[in-house]
C-alpha positions as CSV (number, residue, x, y, z in Angstrom):
1,M,0.1,0.1,0.0
2,N,3.1,2.4,0.3
3,F,3.4,2.1,-3.7
4,L,-0.4,3.4,-3.8
5,K,0.1,5.8,-1.5
6,A,3.3,7.5,-3.4
7,G,1.1,7.4,-6.5
8,L,-2.0,9.3,-5.2
9,L,0.8,11.7,-3.8
10,I,2.4,12.1,-7.5
11,V,-1.0,12.6,-9.2
12,F,-2.2,15.4,-6.9
13,S,0.8,17.2,-7.1
14,L,1.2,17.0,-10.8
15,I,-2.5,18.4,-10.5
16,T,-1.6,21.3,-9.1
17,T,0.9,22.1,-11.0
18,Q,0.6,21.2,-14.6
19,G,-2.0,21.3,-17.4
20,K,-3.4,23.6,-20.2
21,A,-7.3,24.2,-20.2
22,Q,-8.5,23.2,-23.8
23,S,-11.6,25.2,-25.3
24,D,-14.3,24.7,-26.7
25,T,-14.7,24.4,-30.4
26,T,-17.3,23.5,-33.3
27,N,-16.6,20.1,-32.7
28,T,-16.0,19.5,-29.2
29,K,-17.3,20.8,-25.7
30,S,-14.6,20.6,-23.5
31,Y,-14.5,19.6,-19.5
32,A,-10.7,20.6,-19.3
33,D,-11.7,23.0,-16.4
34,Q,-13.5,20.3,-14.8
35,V,-12.0,18.3,-12.3
36,M,-13.4,14.4,-13.2
37,I,-12.7,11.4,-11.0
38,R,-13.7,8.4,-11.9
39,V,-14.5,4.8,-10.3
40,N,-13.5,1.9,-12.7
41,L,-13.7,-2.0,-12.4
42,D,-11.3,-3.8,-14.8
43,T,-9.6,-7.0,-15.8
44,N,-6.5,-7.7,-16.9
45,I,-5.0,-10.8,-18.9
46,E,-1.1,-10.8,-19.2
47,R,0.1,-13.7,-21.4
48,Y,3.4,-14.8,-23.0
49,V,3.1,-17.6,-25.4
50,F,6.5,-19.5,-26.5
51,S,6.5,-21.3,-29.6
52,M,9.4,-24.0,-30.7
53,G,10.0,-26.5,-33.3
54,E,7.6,-27.1,-36.5
55,G,4.7,-29.2,-37.3
56,K,4.7,-32.3,-35.7
57,N,7.7,-31.5,-33.1
58,A,6.2,-28.0,-32.5
59,F,6.2,-27.0,-28.9
60,N,3.9,-24.3,-27.6
61,M,3.9,-22.8,-23.2
62,D,1.6,-20.5,-22.5
63,L,2.4,-18.3,-19.2
64,S,-0.6,-16.0,-17.6
65,I,-1.5,-14.7,-14.4
66,N,-4.2,-15.6,-12.4
67,N,-5.6,-12.6,-13.1
68,K,-7.9,-10.8,-10.6
69,T,-11.0,-8.1,-11.2
70,K,-9.1,-5.2,-10.1
71,T,-10.0,-1.7,-8.9
72,S,-8.6,1.7,-10.3
73,F,-9.2,5.3,-9.6
74,S,-9.0,8.2,-12.4
75,I,-8.8,11.8,-12.2
76,D,-8.6,14.7,-14.5
77,Y,-7.9,18.5,-15.0
78,R,-6.6,20.5,-17.6
79,I,-4.2,18.5,-19.6
80,I,-3.5,15.6,-16.8
81,S,-5.2,12.8,-16.6
82,A,-3.8,10.1,-14.0
83,T,-4.5,6.9,-13.0
84,V,-4.0,4.8,-10.2
85,S,-5.1,0.9,-9.8
86,F,-4.7,-2.3,-7.4
87,T,-6.4,-5.4,-6.5
88,P,-8.2,-4.7,-2.8
89,Q,-8.9,-7.7,-0.7
90,F,-12.5,-7.9,-0.8
91,L,-12.5,-8.8,-4.6
92,Q,-8.9,-11.5,-4.7
93,G,-11.0,-14.4,-3.7
94,K,-9.3,-17.7,-3.4
95,N,-10.7,-20.4,-5.8
96,D,-7.7,-20.7,-7.8
97,D,-4.9,-19.6,-5.8
98,E,-4.4,-23.1,-4.7
99,M,-4.6,-24.5,-8.7
100,K,-3.0,-21.7,-10.4
101,G,-0.6,-19.5,-7.3
102,K,-0.9,-16.1,-6.4
103,S,-0.2,-13.5,-8.8
104,S,-0.1,-9.6,-8.2
105,Y,-1.0,-6.9,-10.7
106,T,-0.4,-3.6,-9.9
107,D,-0.1,-0.1,-12.6
108,L,-0.2,3.8,-12.4
109,S,-0.1,5.9,-15.6
110,F,-0.1,9.5,-16.6
111,R,-1.6,11.0,-19.9
112,F,-0.8,14.1,-21.1
113,F,-2.5,16.0,-24.2
114,P,0.0,18.8,-25.2
115,G,-2.1,20.4,-29.0
116,R,-2.8,17.4,-30.7
117,F,0.2,15.1,-29.4
118,I,-0.5,12.9,-26.9
119,Q,2.3,11.6,-24.3
120,N,1.6,8.4,-22.1
121,V,3.9,7.5,-19.3
122,Y,3.4,4.0,-17.2
123,Y,4.7,2.1,-14.7
124,K,3.8,-2.2,-14.3
125,N,4.5,-4.6,-12.4
126,V,3.3,-8.4,-12.2
127,K,4.6,-11.6,-10.5
128,G,3.1,-15.0,-10.2
129,F,2.5,-16.7,-13.4
130,Y,1.1,-20.1,-14.0
131,V,1.1,-22.5,-17.0
132,E,-1.8,-21.8,-18.8
133,N,-2.2,-24.9,-21.2
134,M,-1.0,-28.0,-19.0
135,K,-3.2,-30.2,-21.0
136,D,-0.8,-29.7,-24.1
137,L,2.3,-31.0,-21.9
138,S,0.7,-33.3,-19.6
139,P,-2.3,-35.3,-21.6
140,E,-3.2,-37.0,-18.1
141,W,-3.1,-34.0,-16.1
142,Q,-6.6,-32.9,-15.7
143,E,-8.1,-30.1,-14.9
144,G,-10.0,-29.2,-11.3
145,R,-7.6,-32.2,-10.1
146,D,-3.9,-31.5,-10.9
147,Q,-2.0,-28.1,-10.0
148,Y,-1.1,-25.8,-12.8
149,Y,2.9,-25.7,-12.9
150,Q,3.8,-22.3,-11.4
151,F,6.5,-19.9,-11.9
152,P,5.5,-17.7,-8.9
153,N,8.9,-15.7,-8.4
154,L,8.9,-14.6,-12.0
155,R,8.6,-11.4,-11.8
156,V,7.8,-8.2,-14.9
157,Q,8.5,-4.5,-14.4
158,T,8.0,-2.6,-16.9
159,F,8.8,1.5,-17.4
160,G,7.4,2.4,-20.5
161,G,5.6,5.3,-23.0
162,S,4.1,6.1,-25.9
163,T,4.1,9.2,-28.0
164,S,1.0,9.9,-30.8
165,Y,0.0,12.7,-33.2
166,I,-3.2,13.1,-34.4
167,L,-3.7,14.1,-38.0
168,N,-7.2,15.4,-38.0
169,K,-7.4,18.2,-36.1
170,N,-11.7,17.3,-35.8
171,F,-10.6,14.4,-34.1
172,S,-10.8,14.1,-30.7
173,A,-8.7,11.6,-28.6
174,R,-9.3,13.3,-25.3
175,S,-13.3,11.7,-26.1
176,I,-12.3,8.1,-26.2
177,Y,-9.2,8.3,-23.9
178,T,-10.5,9.9,-21.0
179,Q,-13.5,11.4,-21.2
180,G,-12.3,14.9,-21.0
181,E,-14.4,16.2,-24.2
182,W,-17.3,15.4,-26.0
183,Q,-17.2,15.2,-29.8
184,Y,-20.2,16.6,-31.1
185,K,-19.9,15.2,-34.8
186,S,-18.6,11.5,-35.9
187,S,-14.9,11.6,-37.7
188,G,-11.8,9.4,-37.3
189,S,-8.2,10.0,-37.9
190,W,-4.8,8.2,-38.5
191,V,-2.6,8.4,-35.7
192,P,1.1,7.7,-36.3
193,F,3.0,6.7,-32.5
194,V,6.1,5.6,-31.3
195,D,6.3,3.3,-28.2
196,Y,9.2,2.2,-26.0
197,D,9.9,0.7,-22.9
198,L,12.1,-0.9,-20.2
199,T,10.9,-4.1,-19.2
200,I,12.6,-6.2,-16.5
201,F,12.5,-10.2,-16.0
202,R,13.4,-11.6,-13.0
203,N,13.0,-15.2,-11.6
204,T,14.4,-17.7,-9.1
205,I,14.2,-21.6,-10.0
206,D,15.5,-23.8,-7.2
207,G,17.3,-21.4,-6.0
208,V,19.2,-20.1,-8.8
209,K,18.2,-16.3,-9.9
210,S,18.0,-14.7,-13.2
211,K,17.6,-12.0,-14.4
212,D,16.7,-10.4,-18.4
213,T,16.8,-6.9,-19.1
214,Q,14.8,-5.8,-22.9
215,Y,14.5,-2.5,-24.1
216,N,11.4,-1.9,-26.8
217,I,10.8,0.6,-29.4
218,G,8.3,0.7,-32.3
219,G,6.8,2.8,-34.8
220,N,2.9,2.8,-35.3
221,I,0.0,3.9,-37.5
222,G,-3.3,3.3,-36.5
223,Y,-6.8,4.8,-37.5
224,F,-9.6,6.0,-34.9
225,Y,-12.9,6.3,-35.3
226,N,-15.4,8.1,-32.9
227,W,-19.1,7.2,-34.0
228,V,-21.6,9.6,-32.4
229,I,-25.1,8.5,-31.1
230,G,-27.5,11.4,-30.8
231,K,-26.4,13.8,-28.2
232,K,-24.7,11.3,-25.3
233,V,-23.7,8.2,-26.8
234,N,-20.6,7.5,-28.7
235,I,-18.8,3.8,-30.1
236,S,-14.9,4.1,-31.0
237,P,-12.8,1.2,-32.2
238,Y,-9.4,1.4,-33.4
239,L,-6.7,-0.6,-34.9
240,A,-3.0,-0.4,-35.2
241,V,0.1,-2.3,-36.7
242,G,3.7,-1.4,-36.4
243,I,7.2,-2.8,-36.6
244,G,10.1,-2.8,-34.1
245,G,13.1,-3.5,-32.2
246,K,13.9,-5.6,-29.1
247,F,17.4,-5.6,-27.4
248,S,17.6,-8.3,-24.5
249,S,20.7,-8.8,-22.2
250,Y,20.5,-12.1,-20.2
251,R,22.6,-13.4,-17.0
252,D,22.3,-15.9,-14.2
253,L,23.1,-13.6,-11.2
254,D,25.0,-16.3,-10.0
255,N,27.8,-16.5,-13.0
256,E,28.6,-13.9,-14.9
257,S,29.9,-16.0,-17.7
258,T,26.3,-16.9,-18.5
259,K,25.4,-13.2,-20.0
260,Q,24.2,-13.3,-23.4
261,N,23.1,-10.1,-25.5
262,A,20.9,-10.8,-28.2
263,Q,18.4,-8.0,-31.0
264,Y,15.4,-9.4,-32.4
265,A,13.0,-7.7,-34.8
266,T,9.2,-7.7,-33.6
267,I,5.9,-7.1,-35.1
268,R,2.4,-5.7,-33.2
269,M,-1.1,-5.2,-33.5
270,Q,-3.3,-3.4,-31.2
271,G,-6.7,-2.2,-31.0
272,G,-10.0,-2.1,-29.0
273,L,-13.7,-0.6,-28.5
274,H,-15.1,1.8,-26.3
275,V,-18.8,2.4,-25.7
276,G,-19.6,5.3,-23.7
277,Y,-22.7,7.6,-22.3
278,N,-22.1,11.2,-21.3
279,T,-23.5,14.1,-19.7
280,D,-21.8,17.4,-18.5
281,R,-22.0,15.3,-14.9
282,F,-22.5,12.3,-15.2
283,L,-20.8,9.7,-17.4
284,F,-20.1,5.5,-17.5
285,G,-19.6,3.0,-19.9
286,G,-16.9,0.1,-21.0
287,K,-13.7,-0.6,-23.0
288,M,-11.7,-3.6,-24.7
289,N,-8.4,-3.5,-25.6
290,F,-5.8,-6.1,-26.6
291,K,-2.5,-5.7,-27.6
292,N,0.1,-8.1,-29.3
293,Y,3.6,-8.0,-30.2
294,A,5.8,-11.2,-31.1
295,Y,9.4,-12.0,-32.4
296,D,11.3,-14.7,-33.7
297,Q,14.6,-16.4,-31.9
298,K,17.0,-18.9,-33.4
299,N,15.7,-22.3,-33.9
300,N,12.4,-21.7,-34.9
301,Q,11.2,-20.2,-31.7
302,T,8.6,-17.7,-31.7
303,V,7.5,-15.5,-28.5
304,E,4.8,-13.4,-28.0
305,N,3.2,-11.2,-25.7
306,N,-0.5,-11.0,-25.4
307,N,-2.4,-8.3,-23.3
308,L,-6.3,-8.5,-23.0
309,Y,-7.5,-5.7,-21.1
310,G,-11.3,-4.7,-19.9
311,L,-13.5,-1.8,-18.1
312,L,-15.9,-0.6,-16.7
313,Y,-16.4,2.6,-15.5
314,I,-18.5,5.8,-13.5
315,G,-17.5,9.1,-13.1
316,Y,-18.7,12.7,-12.2
317,R,-17.4,16.2,-13.1
318,F,-17.1,19.3,-10.6
319,A,-15.8,22.8,-10.4
320,P,-12.6,22.6,-8.8
321,P,-11.8,23.4,-5.6
322,K,-10.0,26.8,-5.1
323,V,-7.2,26.2,-3.4
324,V,-6.2,23.6,-7.0
325,K,-7.4,26.4,-9.3
326,N,-5.8,29.2,-7.9
327,T,-2.3,27.4,-7.6
328,Y,-3.0,26.4,-10.5
329,D,-3.4,30.1,-12.0
330,K,-0.5,31.1,-10.5
331,V,1.9,28.5,-11.9
332,Q,1.1,29.1,-14.9
333,K,1.3,32.9,-14.8
334,K,5.2,32.2,-13.8
335,I,5.4,29.5,-16.8
336,P,3.0,30.2,-19.5
337,V,3.4,27.0,-21.8
338,L,1.8,25.3,-19.2
């Protein structure tokens, strides 16, 4: 919980020191001068698929987390959108823990909207995986009777971000990402973006510790469309594809001579769908997003990382407290670019 408290402190500190209000246009209504708080229920499936060999000799191993429903809180003001999420005790449950092991999933993200750019930064920490396709690996294995093979010490930490640019000035990305605006008329836009991250894999098996540090970067192009139905409902699908590079450095922490460096080309795809209902005060809706990237290793080995994310939200907008607005206005006078 210390991480959560620190994250919330960062969120409120940023809100009082950064941001630039967006104004209404002929195609959008802005809520930038309103504070929006939102409660979300979301589920996140993190999965790695390792494929080796070809034909009859093909072998797959699927690693997945024991997924839990998480609660997250979002707060938006001016150009700042911040979210902190965690898995509360009352939602954890113990039905699958004995069979699949315990998993933890925590993330913290910030999204900025300077002009037609979108800047996203995030941190993600996942620990505890199990082999999902046990039946493929052991034909005599039976679900409900036998345990899944577990990697309780496998931890994946990711520090990442993305930089996007909206080509169509009449398209409102904020109406989809954060509901910080409402778009009056249906329209879409091509969105080129670059994503990048530093991912660290740590694991301990039979007392042997290992660490794999990966640097990823990719160039992508996607199309986003915001279909406005009536005055209060919008449906927004998107799809993006891209290519990139992965630079990996693996080492056995107990034996420095095992250090290995490698470079891979990656193929990536992501997409999603948002359905929302919006008024000037209340809003609610749901989202479903997927993200996939794959790369080939030597000897017919392929690795895929699949992420499936679903979310339900309900939110409320209100005028900012005077202390927040006054503090922000004073900072903006000294730093006009904010």
